[in-house]
Structures are given as C-alpha cells and as structure tokens.
N, C-alpha and C positions, 0 to 999 in steps of 0.2 A: 646754809645759804648766806651769801654775802650780799648786803644791800649796797646799792650805789647811792651815796649821799651827795646832795648838792646844796649850796648855800642859798638861803632865801634871798630873793631880790629886795626884800624889805630890811635886810640886815645893814648895819652901818659899815662903811668901808674902812673904818679905823681899827677894825679887829675887836671892837667892844661887844655890843649886844648882838651876837650872831646866833642864828638858829640854822640847822641843816635839816633837810627833808629827804625822805626816801619813801618809795612806795613799793608795795607788793600786792598784786591783785587788787582787792578793794580796801586795803589798809594803808593808811598814811602814818609814817613814823617821823617823829620830831625829836631832835636832841640839841643840846648846847654844844656849839662847835668848840668851845674852850674846854669841854670835858667830854670828849668822844667816848670814853669808857664808862661814863655815868649813865644816869637813868634815861630811858627812852619812853616818850609818850606815844601810845598807839591809839589810833582812832579810825573807825570806819569812815570812809569818804562821805557817805550819805549823812551820817550823824554830824560830822564836822561841818559839812555844807549847811545843814539845818541850823546849827549853833551860830555860825557866822551870819547867816541871813536874819536870825532873830535879833542880833546885836545891831544890825544896820538899820 
C-alpha cells in the first residue's frame, strides 16, 4: 500500500524543518521530508491526540 504524504502546515516554507504526514485508518504516519526513505513514526490517532492535549 502506498501512502499519500502531505507537508505539515506547520513546516517552514524555506525547505528546512519539514515534516510530512500520511494517514491510514486510525494510524498517523510522520516522516522527515528531507529523508523520505528514512524512519517513519507511527502513532494511533487517539494516542497522539491525548499526548498533544496533555502538553497544551
């Protein structure tokens, strides 16, 4: 299965600190746009949502 990646709206426009996101069912995938063949962080949407709200 091929994921459809999109650049985060929070990424800098100068090509520097960019992350890309993709989703599949209830899983969110995150990768460094400068290293698309590198590591991918996978997180359940519900778990990621809880972690973000704890930090706010």
